ROPA-969717 format. One record per residue (C-alpha): residue in three letters; x, y, z. Coordinates in pm, whole numbers, padded with zeros to 5 digits, always signed. Last residue first. Example, Ala and Ser with C-alpha at 12.3 -4.5 7.8 and 13.67 -1.06 7.14 Angstrom:
# residues 2
ser+01367-00106+00714;ala+01230-00450+00780;
# end
This chain:
# residues 565
asn+18937-05379+14277;thr+18659-05638+14268;asn+18760-05934+14054;asn+18535-06081+13785;gly+18258-06338+13743;asn+18002-06101+13882;asp+17838-06363+14101;lys+18174-06505+14202;glu+18302-06161+14298;ala+17985-06094+14499;gln+18033-06420+14689;glu+18388-06323+14779;val+18269-05980+14894;ala+18002-06147+15109;asp+18265-06371+15267;leu+18474-06061+15336;thr+18171-05909+15506;ser+18125-06223+15717;ser+18490-06199+15827;leu+18462-05828+15912;ile+18551-05897+16278;lys+18666-06246+16360;asn+18431-06434+16588;lys+18179-06479+16311;glu+17881-06278+16187;phe+17627-06439+15953;phe+17622-06386+15576;leu+17298-06363+15379;asn+17279-06357+14997;glu+17168-06718+14955;glu+16869-06656+15184;gly+16723-06404+14940;val+16739-06024+14942;leu+16368-05944+14917;gln+16252-06235+15132;ile+16511-06146+15393;ile+16388-05784+15414;gly+16021-05872+15476;leu+15968-05735+15828;asn+15955-06076+15997;lys+16272-06183+15818;leu+16459-05867+15914;ile+16365-05915+16280;glu+16444-06287+16278;tyr+16783-06233+16112;lys+16871-05955+16356;asn+16812-06192+16648;asp+16997-06485+16492;asn+17304-06281+16401;leu+17382-06098+16079;gly+17710-05923+16000;ser+17659-05931+15624;ile+17367-05858+15389;leu+17391-05886+15009;ile+17209-05675+14751;glu+17254-05706+14374;gly+17178-05459+14095;glu+16940-05551+13817;arg+16812-05194+13768;ser+16496-05274+13962;gln+16709-05460+14219;val+16878-05137+14327;thr+16544-04955+14363;lys+16385-05254+14543;ile+16670-05263+14793;phe+16647-04888+14854;lys+16272-04900+14908;lys+16313-05186+15155;leu+16580-04990+15347;glu+16341-04696+15375;asn+16074-04935+15507;ile+16319-05071+15765;ser+16385-04714+15880;thr+16017-04663+15959;ile+15987-05017+16099;asp+16242-04956+16372;met+16613-05037+16370;asn+16810-05075+16692;asp+17172-05136+16789;ile+17311-05180+16437;asn+17680-05267+16449;arg+17665-05604+16268;val+17430-05478+15995;arg+17670-05459+15698;ile+17475-05400+15375;ile+17677-05527+15079;tyr+17580-05338+14767;gly+17587-05399+14395;asp+17653-05235+14061;ala+17774-04916+14226;ala+17700-04547+14281;glu+17340-04558+14161;ser+17160-04581+14498;val+17446-04397+14670;asp+17281-04059+14735;glu+16938-04223+14771;leu+17065-04430+15064;lys+17196-04120+15241;tyr+16870-03934+15175;lys+16656-04215+15320;phe+16873-04260+15627;ser+16854-03887+15705;asp+16476-03902+15670;ala+16453-04213+15888;ala+16674-04080+16170;ser+16386-03973+16396;phe+16194-04289+16306;thr+16471-04507+16445;phe+16799-04633+16303;asp+17017-04660+16613;gly+17390-04732+16594;val+17603-04818+16290;leu+17514-04923+15934;asp+17822-04998+15720;leu+17720-04979+15354;ile+17973-05181+15154;ile+18001-05068+14792;tyr+18043-05334+14524;glu+18250-05248+14223;asp+18166-05245+13852;glu+18087-04875+13842;glu+18405-04779+14029;ile+18360-04638+14378;asp+18545-04313+14453;glu+18228-04099+14432;pro+18070-04307+14705;glu+18350-04227+14954;thr+18589-04482+15101;thr+18680-04670+15416;ile+18890-04985+15383;ile+18825-05359+15395;lys+19133-05563+15293;ser+19301-05492+15634;his+19652-05464+15483;ala+19531-05305+15159;asp+19623-05460+14824;lys+19303-05665+14797;asp+19094-05352+14845;tyr+18731-05420+14935;lys+18509-05120+14994;leu+18357-04926+15281;his+18105-04644+15316;gly+17965-04552+15658;val+17599-04483+15735;asn+17524-04323+16071;ala+17172-04182+16040;glu+17134-03831+16182;ser+16811-03769+16374;ser+16954-03964+16667;asp+17202-03685+16742;arg+16938-03415+16759;leu+16703-03640+16953;val+16982-03721+17197;thr+17068-03353+17242;ile+16703-03257+17295;ile+16679-03538+17550;ser+16988-03407+17729;leu+16851-03053+17738;phe+16527-03182+17890;val+16722-03385+18147;gly+16913-03072+18247;phe+16593-02870+18272;tyr+16429-03138+18482;val+16726-03132+18721;ala+16727-02752+18733;tyr+16357-02757+18815;glu+16422-03022+19080;ile+16643-02773+19264;arg+16359-02537+19338;pro+16400-02161+19296;ser+16635-02231+19002;ser+16944-02011+18976;ile+17246-02220+19077;thr+17137-02531+18890;ala+16991-02342+18594;ile+17318-02155+18541;phe+17517-02480+18547;thr+17272-02652+18314;leu+17287-02358+18071;ile+17669-02349+18073;phe+17710-02725+18024;ile+17446-02741+17750;leu+17602-02446+17566;thr+17951-02597+17573;asp+17823-02934+17454;ala+17628-02772+17167;lys+17915-02546+17065;thr+18143-02846+17033;ala+18427-02880+17280;asn+18665-02611+17406;leu+18440-02505+17694;leu+18373-02872+17761;glu+18743-02956+17779;lys+18808-02663+18011;ile+18524-02777+18237;glu+18664-03130+18246;glu+19005-02997+18346;thr+18855-02770+18611;asp+18681-03058+18787;ile+18483-02882+19057;met+18416-03136+19333;asn+18754-03052+19484;tyr+18632-02700+19565;ala+18321-02840+19733;val+18539-03071+19945;val+18759-02783+20056;leu+18456-02565+20129;val+18303-02849+20332;leu+18612-02860+20554;gly+18602-02484+20603;ala+18237-02507+20704;leu+18329-02777+20953;ala+18589-02543+21100;ser+18336-02257+21106;ile+18096-02474+21308;pro+18355-02515+21581;ile+18364-02866+21730;phe+18329-02819+22107;lys+18010-03030+22139;ile+18184-03318+21970;phe+18437-03352+22251;phe+18199-03407+22547;asn+17966-03597+22314;phe+18239-03848+22259;phe+18081-04173+22379;leu+17724-04192+22252;ile+17729-03935+21973;phe+18076-04020+21847;ala+17998-04391+21866;leu+17681-04353+21657;ile+17862-04138+21403;ser+18147-04390+21403;leu+17906-04679+21341;ala+17762-04501+21037;ser+18108-04406+20904;ile+18239-04758+20958;leu+17947-04884+20752;glu+18033-04636+20478;ser+18402-04731+20490;ile+18290-05092+20437;arg+18201-04957+20094;thr+18548-05052+19977;lys+18889-04888+19924;ala+18852-04545+20082;gly+19145-04309+20019;ser+19035-03987+20188;gln+18971-03827+19847;tyr+18718-04098+19765;asn+18533-04059+20094;ala+18543-03679+20067;phe+18404-03708+19714;thr+18122-03930+19835;asn+18057-03717+20144;thr+18020-03392+19953;phe+17828-03522+19652;ser+17592-03726+19870;ala+17398-04023+19734;ser+17038-03986+19839;ser+16814-03907+20134;ala+16445-03888+20217;phe+16371-03833+20586;gly+16415-04066+20880;asn+16164-04150+21151;phe+16301-04505+21166;phe+16030-04680+20959;ser+16050-04415+20685;leu+16424-04479+20658;gly+16359-04832+20531;phe+16167-04709+20227;asn+16439-04449+20170;met+16713-04714+20171;val+16511-04962+19967;gly+16459-04691+19704;gln+16826-04595+19695;ser+16923-04960+19652;ile+16664-05000+19377;phe+16814-04701+19194;glu+17163-04849+19235;lys+17037-05176+19092;asn+16901-04987+18791;ile+17227-04793+18751;asp+17438-05108+18731;leu+17779-04970+18825;glu+18121-04962+18659;glu+18406-04808+18859;asn+18651-04620+18637;thr+18759-04431+18953;arg+18762-04067+18841;asn+18490-04070+18575;ser+18298-04313+18796;ile+18284-04046+19069;ser+18108-03801+18841;lys+17877-04057+18682;val+17767-04207+19013;val+17728-03865+19178;ala+17519-03736+18888;leu+17309-04054+18890;thr+17255-04020+19264;gln+17152-03657+19213;ile+16921-03767+18932;leu+16774-04041+19147;gly+16722-03815+19448;val+16567-03535+19241;ile+16340-03793+19073;ala+16228-03924+19412;val+16160-03567+19532;ala+15934-03505+19231;leu+15763-03845+19265;gly+15695-03780+19633;lys+15548-03443+19542;thr+15322-03603+19283;ser+15208-03870+19534;leu+15171-03640+19835;asn+14804-03553+19794;ile+14716-03913+19706;ile+14910-04046+20005;met+14744-03788+20231;lys+14399-03904+20124;pro+14493-04270+20169;asn+14642-04213+20520;phe+14898-04484+20588;thr+15078-04343+20892;pro+15437-04464+20879;leu+15518-04747+21120;asn+15746-04641+21402;ile+16092-04750+21515;asn+16242-04487+21746;phe+16619-04494+21763;arg+16761-04404+22103;asn+16884-04126+22334;phe+17033-03842+22134;asn+17025-03494+22282;leu+17346-03360+22137;ser+17558-03107+22323;gly+17694-02809+22131;val+17807-02785+21768;ile+18009-02471+21827;glu+17957-02105+21742;val+18251-01883+21826;gln+18326-01659+22123;asn+18164-01852+22409;asn+18318-02182+22297;leu+18660-02017+22274;ser+18781-02170+22600;phe+19147-02147+22495;ile+19223-02518+22537;met+18879-02642+22424;val+18855-02420+22115;ile+19214-02505+22019;ile+19139-02877+22059;thr+18842-02836+21825;thr+19063-02664+21565;gly+19306-02956+21553;ile+19040-03226+21566;val+18853-03083+21267;gly+19160-03047+21045;ile+19298-03383+21155;leu+18970-03551+21065;tyr+18968-03399+20719;ser+19333-03492+20658;pro+19293-03858+20749;ile+19651-03986+20783;lys+19880-04125+20514;tyr+20191-03923+20604;lys+20403-03795+20316;ser+20262-03445+20349;lys+20062-03268+20081;glu+19730-03397+20213;val+19830-03310+20571;phe+19919-02952+20476;ile+19603-02901+20269;ile+19380-03026+20552;leu+19567-02823+20815;ile+19544-02507+20604;ile+19170-02555+20548;thr+19109-02608+20919;leu+19322-02306+21005;leu+19115-02096+20766;gly+18795-02200+20940;leu+18945-02134+21284;leu+19062-01791+21169;val+18721-01709+21019;ala+18544-01811+21339;gly+18770-01587+21543;tyr+18707-01304+21298;asn+18333-01318+21359;ile+18173-01113+21081;ala+17884-00893+21191;asp+17981-00618+20944;phe+17919-00870+20664;asn+17549-00886+20737;ile+17439-00694+20426;ile+17686-00882+20206;leu+17615-01232+20338;his+17241-01171+20312;tyr+17280-01078+19944;ile+17498-01386+19882;glu+17228-01611+20027;ile+16962-01432+19822;tyr+17172-01504+19515;ile+17220-01869+19609;asn+16849-01930+19652;tyr+16672-02151+19904;thr+16727-01933+20210;arg+16753-02005+20582;gly+16741-01716+20823;phe+17053-01525+20928;thr+17363-01592+21136;ile+17724-01483+21097;gly+18041-01676+21182;ile+18258-01620+20875;phe+18268-01991+20783;asn+17911-02052+20896;lys+17787-01778+20663;leu+18010-01917+20387;gln+17869-02269+20410;gly+17578-02222+20168;val+17815-02059+19921;gly+18016-02382+19909;ile+17718-02616+19883;ile+17556-02405+19611;ile+17886-02373+19421;ala+17951-02748+19443;ala+17594-02819+19328;gly+17648-02596+19025;thr+17968-02778+18936;thr+17801-03117+18972;leu+17495-03008+18772;gly+17707-02860+18493;val+17935-03166+18486;ile+17634-03398+18474;val+17467-03192+18201;pro+17787-03181+17993;his+17809-03564+18023;ser+17463-03623+17881;val+17159-03735+18073;tyr+16937-03900+17813;lys+17161-04207+17802;val+17085-04259+18170;leu+16723-04320+18070;lys+16815-04686+18053;gly+16827-04669+18432;phe+16449-04669+18407;lys+16483-05047+18418;phe+16127-05112+18537;leu+16258-05258+18864;gly+16487-04959+18921;ala+16221-04694+18869;ile+15974-04898+19077;ile+16224-04905+19364;gln+16264-04527+19329;phe+15890-04465+19338;val+15849-04682+19650;gly+16137-04511+19830;val+16004-04163+19755;leu+15661-04274+19877;leu+15809-04387+20210;thr+15999-04058+20243;leu+15678-03863+20181;leu+15510-04066+20457;ile+15792-03977+20697;val+15782-03608+20602;thr+15405-03600+20646;glu+15418-03751+20997;leu+15691-03504+21090;tyr+15481-03210+20964;ser+15150-03298+21124;glu+15158-03042+21408;glu+15359-02792+21200;gln+15102-02757+20922;val+15200-02865+20570;phe+15201-02611+20282;ser+15583-02580+20265;leu+15606-02953+20200;asn+15752-02943+19847;ser+16001-02665+19927;ala+16118-02842+20243;ile+16161-03181+20076;ala+16349-03039+19773;met+16573-02825+19995;ala+16665-03126+20207;met+16724-03332+19892;leu+16961-03072+19748;asn+17155-03018+20071;thr+17194-03387+20133;pro+17087-03635+20399;gly+17267-03966+20367;val+17451-04180+20116;ile+17820-04239+20056;ile+17940-04362+19717;tyr+18293-04502+19714;asn+18294-04879+19678;ser+17971-04873+19481;arg+17706-05145+19479;gly+17462-05061+19758;thr+17219-05297+19932;ile+17404-05388+20254;thr+17622-05078+20290;ser+17326-04870+20176;ile+17111-04996+20463;ile+17379-04908+20720;lys+17444-04569+20561;ser+17076-04477+20552;ile+17026-04579+20917;ile+17316-04369+21048;ser+17245-04056+20845;thr+16870-04057+20903;thr+16914-04094+21279;leu+17165-03807+21278;gly+16940-03581+21075;tyr+16646-03671+21296;val+16841-03548+21599;pro+16861-03203+21439;asn+16488-03142+21503;leu+16294-03112+21179;gly+16222-02839+20924;val+16393-02991+20619;ile+16661-02722+20649;leu+16698-02809+21020;ala+16747-03173+20929;tyr+17012-03064+20678;ala+17198-02880+20956;met+17206-03190+21176;asn+17326-03384+20876;gln+17615-03147+20822;pro+17711-03137+21191;val+17750-03517+21216;ser+17845-03591+20854;leu+18192-03436+20837;ala+18325-03615+21144;ala+18153-03932+21024;ile+18311-03895+20682;ser+18655-03866+20842;ile+18586-04172+21059;gly+18485-04374+20754;ser+18787-04260+20553;ser+19029-04344+20834;leu+18870-04687+20882;asp+18848-04762+20511;gln+19216-04670+20472;gln+19328-04875+20773;leu+19105-05167+20686;tyr+19225-05208+20329;lys+19541-05393+20432;arg+19327-05648+20614;lys+19178-05773+20291;tyr+18809-05811+20221;glu+18723-06079+19968;lys+18474-06257+20193;leu+18338-05928+20331;thr+18278-05785+19984;lys+18127-06114+19870;ile+17875-06090+20155;ile+17813-05718+20086;asn+17701-05777+19729;lys+17924-05704+19433;gly+17964-05399+19211;lys+18221-05444+18934;asn+18530-05220+18902;his+18765-05508+18981;met+18592-05539+19316;ile+18921-05459+19488;ser+18892-05123+19315;val+19200-04975+19151;met+19253-04603+19200;
# end
C-alpha cells in the first residue's frame, strides 16, 4: 500500500492540505469500522481496569482526537488496549475503591509525563535493542491473548476476569456446558460475512457489514433475551477535571507509572514495527513516543485512563483500506455519533458478533510467513522468537514479558557487537570494480591490504578487533584502513588500532587511511591516530564510493615505486 505521505510522517495541517477526495471513502469506511469495533471493546477494557464502561468510551474518543493531531502514522489507531488495561489493573490492585478513579487518573498523568521524557531524551534509539524476533514473538503472543480472551464472549459464557491465558482456558473448559449456541451461531455468521465481503469484488467495510448483519438478525428475531448484547449506554457528557496532585501519591505511583509507560511504549513500538513491515511506512520513534505521552497527559484531564497504540484496531484499520490518519478522527467522531444518535441500534449488537470480529483481526495479526522465516533462521533468532512468545502468553503481568523481550534483545545486541566487522579488500587492475574482496592469505608480500571497518567498534568488540588486526599484522607491506562505514569507535578500540599501526610501522610498513570525513578526522586527531599516520597519508571521502580508497592505492603505488597487482 502506498501512503500519500510518501512513507514520511507529516503533521495534521499538511495532511489536510494534501488530502484528496478519493481517499475519503476508504478513510470513512475504515473509521466507521474501527468505531464499530472500538465501542464494545473499549467498554470491556474499562471494566478490566476496574472502571465504569463509560470511561472506556471517553478514553477512546479523546485519545483518538489527540493522536490525530500529534500522531505521525497513517495507520496506527490508539485507545484502550487489553495489555494496557491489564497493566493498569495489576499495578493498582492495592488501591481502595473510593480513591480508585482518582488514582487511575493520576497514574495516567504520570504515564504521559514519562513517555514525553522518553521521546525528548531520544530513547527511541533503544529501538535497536528490540530485535525483529522479539517483535514477532510479542505480536503473535498478543494475538493469542486477545483471541483467547474473546472466546468466552464468542460462545456466550460468563465468568470472572482473569489475567492469565491458561486460567482463561481452564475456565472455558469447566464452563463449556453453559455454551450458548445462539451466540456461537451469531459469532460464526459474523466471521463468515467478513470473509465473504473481503473476498468479494465490492469495496465495502467488511467488519461493519459483519456487525450490522448480525445486529439486524437480533432485532428482527428478538434475540436480545437469548444472547448477550451491548445494551443501552449511559453517556451524557465529557467531564473535564484536573488530576489531584498529591505529592505522597505521586511518589507511591512513580515506579508503577514508569512500568505502565514502558508497557505502552513497547506495545506502541511493536505495533509500529509490525505495521511498518507491511506498509513500508517510516516513522520517527521519538516523535511517536512524544505523541503517546501527550495523548496520555491529555487523557488525565478528561477522566481517561492510560492507552497506547492498539494491535487490534491498527490492523483492522490497515485491513479496511485506510489511507491517512483522518480515519482515526473519523473513528472518534463515529463513536461519539453512534453513542448519541444510534443508541437504539448499538444496544442490540451481540457481544458474540464483536468477539467473532476480534478473532478475525487477531488471526490476521499472526504473520505465518514471518514465523516460518524465523523458525528457519539462525538458532538464536528462532530461540528468541519462541521464548518471547512463551513469555508473552505466560507472564502474570504483561510488562514482565516486555522486559524479558528487551532483555533478550540486549543480549543479542551485545553478542553481535562483540564481533568486530573487519573486511579484507585489495586492488585488482583487471577487475571491473578495481577493489575486490580477498582473504589475508591471498595477499602477496609486496601488496597493500585494505582493511574495511564496518559498524560499531566499541569496548565489547575490542578483543575481536585486536585478534583480527593481529592476524593480518604481517600479511602485507602496507595497509589502507577504510573508515567510511564506521558508525562508532570508542577509545578501547582506538587503542587497539594504535597498537596495530605502531606494530606495522615498527617493521617499516606503511599505513594510509581512506574514507575520512570532517567528523571522523577530528575524532582520530584528538585520539592520536592522525599524528601516527601523518596528514599526507589521509584520504577524504568523495561522492563516488571507493574513490578515496583508490586514491590511497595510487599513493601507495607511488610510495613503493611499483605496481600493486
